[in-house]
C-alpha positions, 0 to 999 in steps of 0.5 A: 499500499501506499501513501503520499503524506503532506509534511507542513511546518513553520518558515517565518513565522507562518506555517507553509507545506515543506513538502511530500512523503510518499510511502511505499512497502514501509520505506519512505522518500521525501520531496520538497515543495517548489514553493518552499525551495522559492520561500526565503524563509526556507530551511532544511528540514533536517541535515540530513534533507538538505534544501534541494529539488528531486527525490530524498530516500530516507533511511529510515524515518531519517531527518523525520524521526523527531516526529514519531514516539520513542520507547514508551510511545511504541509500547503505548501505540502497540497496546491500543493497537494490539499489533508489534509489529508495526512500520517505522511510518506506522509509528511517525504518522500513528501520533496525535498531531496536537502533540506532536514535537517540534513544527512539523506536521503531517497531512493526508486529504487536508486533515492533520496525522493523526487526529481523532478531534478528542483533545489534549487531557487536562491536569484535571486528569493526571490522576486517571494517566498516572493509574492507566500509566502504572497499569501499562507498565505491569500489564498491557493486555489487562488496560482498556482498549479505551483508556490505551488509546486516549494514553497513547493519544496524549503521549504523542511523539515525546521521548524515553521510555518513561511513562509520560503524557502532554497536558493542558495546565491553564491553556497551556501544552506541558509534559508530564512525566509519571513514576513508575510503579515498580523500579524507581529506587527514589523520587526521580521526580522530585530529583528531576524537579531539584536539578531543574531549579538548580539548573536555572539558579546557576544560569542554565536555560530550563523550562518552565516546571512545577512539581505535582503530588497525586493521591494513586487509587491505593491511597498512596501520595506519588510526585509527576513531573511537569514541564511547559512544552518549550516547542510551542509559543505562550499560546500553544497554538503556533509551533516552534521547529525542533531538531534533536542533536541525533537528528541534527548530527544524522545518528540513529538510536543506540549511538552515543555520541561526543561532546565535541560534535554537539558543540562544533554543530551548535557553534555552526548554527551561532548558539550558545556553546557556553549554555553547553559547557554549563550543562555538560559539568552540572551532569558530570558533578551529578551523574547525568548519565543519562545524556544521550543524543535525544536527550539534547537539542536545538529550537529555530527561532529566524534564520538559526538553529539554537539550544534547547532548554536543558530536559531530562537531568537527573543524579544518580547515587554512583554513576559515571559512565555517561552517554555522551562522551567528551574526547571520546571518554564516557567515564570522563571527570568534573577536571576534564571540563576545565583543560585547556581543550574543553574550554576552547572546545566550549568557548568559555574563558579560564576567568569565567568558567572559576567564576561560575565554578564559585556559585556551584559549590554552595548550590551542590551542598544543600541540594538533598535539603532544598529537595526536602523543602520541595517534598522529596522523601528522606530516604530519597533526599539521603541516597544522593547526598554522597553524590552531592558531597563528593561534587561539592568537594569537586568542585571546590578542589577545582575553584582553588 
């Protein structure tokens, strides 16, 4: 079966037809629209889709992969459709249009894919969504079909393996991340919120976020982390173009990547590479090992790709092997980021680096108490205390 799908994006603050995707027997070919190629505001949707006329065969989903769901969303679509043998294009076109990541949209016969008119759930629906997410994690076959489809529609193309969904809060689109019913050894949602606030205090651009306490069906209070979607303007109606670092570097899931490549791409785009240095430094100090290429990205404003806010940062008690290496080393120490080679790579002066480090130590030292203030339970705060003590000491040694 073959399909022709119209692809739109935002260029020059307007939604325009970017091109057409031709799908046949599980393979795809993309053609840019002639009017888009002539548009002064046009840009390549991804480095693997250069702004040229003619057919561009896709390797899998290629430069369109950020529009498709990741592990959690794929699990939900398999459950919703009661099929495990879905093609990459089934995943791409099955995502609910309202929550799709970035500015790319997919249409057949002037109808956005996929959209059934039910809309995005609201904040008041979070307890029900948490219950369904728990059930999906424990036994997908036991979940009601309607609930499974509703949660999948709410999830959209959000990445990662953790249960999550899009929700409307005060009319704006937010991402809600749920705790797992089994497997979470500490309050991951509480700590992600703590890192979000810590990052903001350290000059790292982060999304607006909140930590909500929800009572589940068993009467247990649990935290849900919610963050405002940064790929939408304030009214959530206009979409902002977004690509992950994975797409920017023409990499694939599972490719570890290296800060060198991310920074060089950012520099070519005129982006703020000092932001990346701060992010890398905080990440290595707190043991944020889930730092793969999908967890970094770029937003397009005007004619350039800028650094997207820092997201999915979480401390670990003793993790030190990163998915994103530095000069080929995935187990680099904080000291590696203040070497002359690293500071030159990130475009950070020695004076600015040491000035930033002077602000870090007291904030790291107080992080467990700060987490407690946000409602993180005592055991979850205590398990991270040695990590933050080591981080504080490391910063003091680097600073002095």
